[in-house]
C-alpha positions, 0 to 999 in steps of 0.5 A: 499499500502506498504511504504505509510505514512497515518497520521490522519489529527486531530493529525496533527492539534493538534500537529501543534497547540501545536507546535505553542503554545509552540514555541510562549510561549518560543519566545514571552511571559514572562511566570509566574513570568517572568521565560520565559523572564529571560530564553530568557535573559540567553540564549541570552547571551549564545547561540546567542539568540536562543529563539529570532528567532521564526523560530528556536524555531519552528524547535526545538519544532516541533521535540518532537511533530513529535516524539510523533505524528509519527507512524514511524521514516519515518513519524516523519522525514516528520512531523518534518519540516511540523509542524514547517512550520505549526507553522510559518504560524500560527505565521505569520497570527496571528502576521504579524508585528513581521516578518521583510521582506527582501526589494525587490531588485531594478535595479536602483542602489539606 
């Protein structure tokens, strides 16, 4: 069918795992010789902690994965948020305590 977007599920799975792995490495690991921790420290003081937010890191690590996996610009644009969402789901499943949920609203006031 014209206009149909078809993606190999194995390619999507591999790209999703790679996105999660790189995002987790940049966000939570110290890296060899504490290089990643130092990078987070430097960027934290200059770029408002861009590597402190897993959601933000997953968006930017999903972009190259989407460009490498997608067969067209349209497919890459659809893959970009999908790979980020997959990485976020994996991170939440693997490390649920690192996510702070917003407290529920109660109608009683305090």
